N, C-alpha and C positions, 0 to 999 in steps of 0.2 A: 514527819508523824503526825498522828492527829491524838488529840489528846483522847486518853484511856476510856475519860466519859462517854465520850464520841462517838470512841469504838463499840461499849459496852449498849449504842443508844440505837444503833444501826440495825440489829436485829430485831429490835420491837418497833422502830419504824415499818420496816420491812414485813415484820408480822401482820400487820393495819392493810397494808398495799395486796397480801396475799389474798385477806378476807376478802376484799374489796374485787381483785380482778376474779376472784374462786367464785365468784358470784355472776360475774358476767358470765365464765365460761358455763357455766351450771345455764344459766338463760337463751346461750348459745343452743346449745345442745340441745335441751328440754324441746328448742324450734325445731328443731332437724327431727325429734322423735327418736333420740338415741335410747337404746337400753341402757339398764345403771350402769354394766360396763364401761359403757360409749360414754354414758355422764362423767365419769370417771376418771377416763383419758382426758377427755375435753376440759371439766374444770382442773386437772393437774397440772396441763402446759398451759394454759391461760395463766394458774397461778404462777408457778416456777418456771415457764419456759426459757423469759427473759433473763434471769437472775444465773440461771443454770449456767447458758452460754457464756455467759459473761466468765462466772468462777470460773469454767472450761478455759477460755483463753486466757485469762490469768493466773491458772495455777491453784485457783484457792482449793483447799480440802478442808474440812468436809463439807460438800455441800450442804446449804440450808435446809433442804428438807429431808437430807439425813441424819444430822445434829439435830433437827425436832419432830422425831417421827409422832409425835402425836398429831403434828401437823395431818401427815398422812392419815392417819386413824380415823381425823374429824372426816376428813375428805373423803372416807371410803365411805366412812356412816350415810355422810350427807348424800353424798348420790345414791343410794339403797332407796330414801325416802325422797328422793329428790323431785319428783312427782310431784306430791299432795303438799310438800313444804313451799314450791316455787308457786303453786296455786293462791298459797295464802300470802304467799307476799307481795305477789300482782296487784290482791284483795286491798292488803295493806300500806304497801306502797306503791306510788305513782313511780312512772317512770323519770319522770325526774328525778327523785331517788337515787332510783338506779344509775343516770346518769353521772350524780354527784360522786356516788362510790367509786363508779369506774375512774373522774376526774381525778378523786383523791390517791387509788390505785398508781394512777400514771403520776402526778407529782411527785408520791412518798420514792416510787420507783428509779423513778430521775435520777433525784440527788443521791441518794444510795449508792446508785450506780456508779455514777460521776466522783464521788468521794470513794467510794473502795478504790475505784481507778488510781485516782489521784495519788492515792494512797499508796499502791503499789509502784508510785514510778512512772506513768505514764505522763509523756507529755500533755498539757492542755486541749489541745483537740482533739487529741485520740479519748481521752479521759470523757469530752462533751460526747463523745461516738459512743463508747461503753456505757453513758448515762441515757440515749434514745434507743439503746440497743437493749438494754438491759428493762426498759419501760414499756419495751413497746412489741420485743420480738415474740414473747407467749403469744399474743395476740394475731400475729402474722401464721403461728404455727398451729393456732385456734382455727385461723380460716382457712390455711392450708388442707386439714385434716376434715372440716364442714365442705370440703370443692367449692370453696367461694375464694372473688377477689380479694389480696390480703387489702385490709385497710391503708395498712403503710405505705402501700405503692399507688393509691391514690389517694391520696390525701388534702381532698379537696376542701375537707372541711377539717381547719387544721386541727392535728393531733400530736404527730411527732414532732410539727412546726414549735409548739407550743413548749414541749420538752427541749429542744436544744435553746429555746431561749431560755428556759429556768436552769438548763446545765450552764449556761455561758454568766447568768446573774451570779450562780455558787461559784463558780471559777474566779470571776472578776472580785467578788467579796474577798475570797480566800488568797487570793493576790496581794489585795489592800492590806491584809492581817485584820480582818473584821474575826471579831470570835466566830470559833467555829460551828455553836448548834445554832447562833442568829444567822451566820449563812449558810445554813442546812434551812431554818424555818424562812428566810427569806424565798430561796431559790423554790423550794417545795408551793410555798405561797404564788407566785409568778406562775408556774405552772397551771395550778388551780385554777387561777383567775382569770388565765387565759383564754385557758379550755372551757370553762360557764360562757365565758364572756365568745367565746367564738359558735359557744350554741344557741346563746339567749341571742345573740346578733347575727346568728347567720352568715359567719365570715366563712369567704370562700377564698381556697387559695387558686390561681391560673394556673389549670390542666395544659402540658403539652408546650409545643414549641412554634 
């Protein structure tokens, strides 16, 4: 079991990840010219899809978005004004800033999902899979609803690979009895650094066999 302070910290960390993923979902919905309801749905599944699937498989209740209704209300209100808001954001923030936000969401959700699975008694490899799933599956649902090929299935530019590496660093540190909060921080940092490096250096994973 994890220290109480770490368990209390996980919802806060996931909240930051939710905001980051929400923005990417809104941008994708706007690219497809969805109406406000469509924007809300795409933003919702991007932000909560992976964590919800994780919690269903681990039989965790209540879901994060049920327990924290304010996030759903904020998401709904923002979806109504997303068109003008995103236009403003694109003028103020560069594409690089959006990629940084997405990488941040990926890093945070990877480690919190791995931590939650490990705390539920899952074996290490299974816990790492929960970490990857919790961080990426919201994007899979988003891409399917947008009638696009899921990026997770064509990971030529490392995405899930970065999550997998960070999850395993976290697991190794926990196995070595490194302080839980430090393990969370280092695992998240590795995911973030690898993802940003893959974008800047244009790393590619060989596709096909």
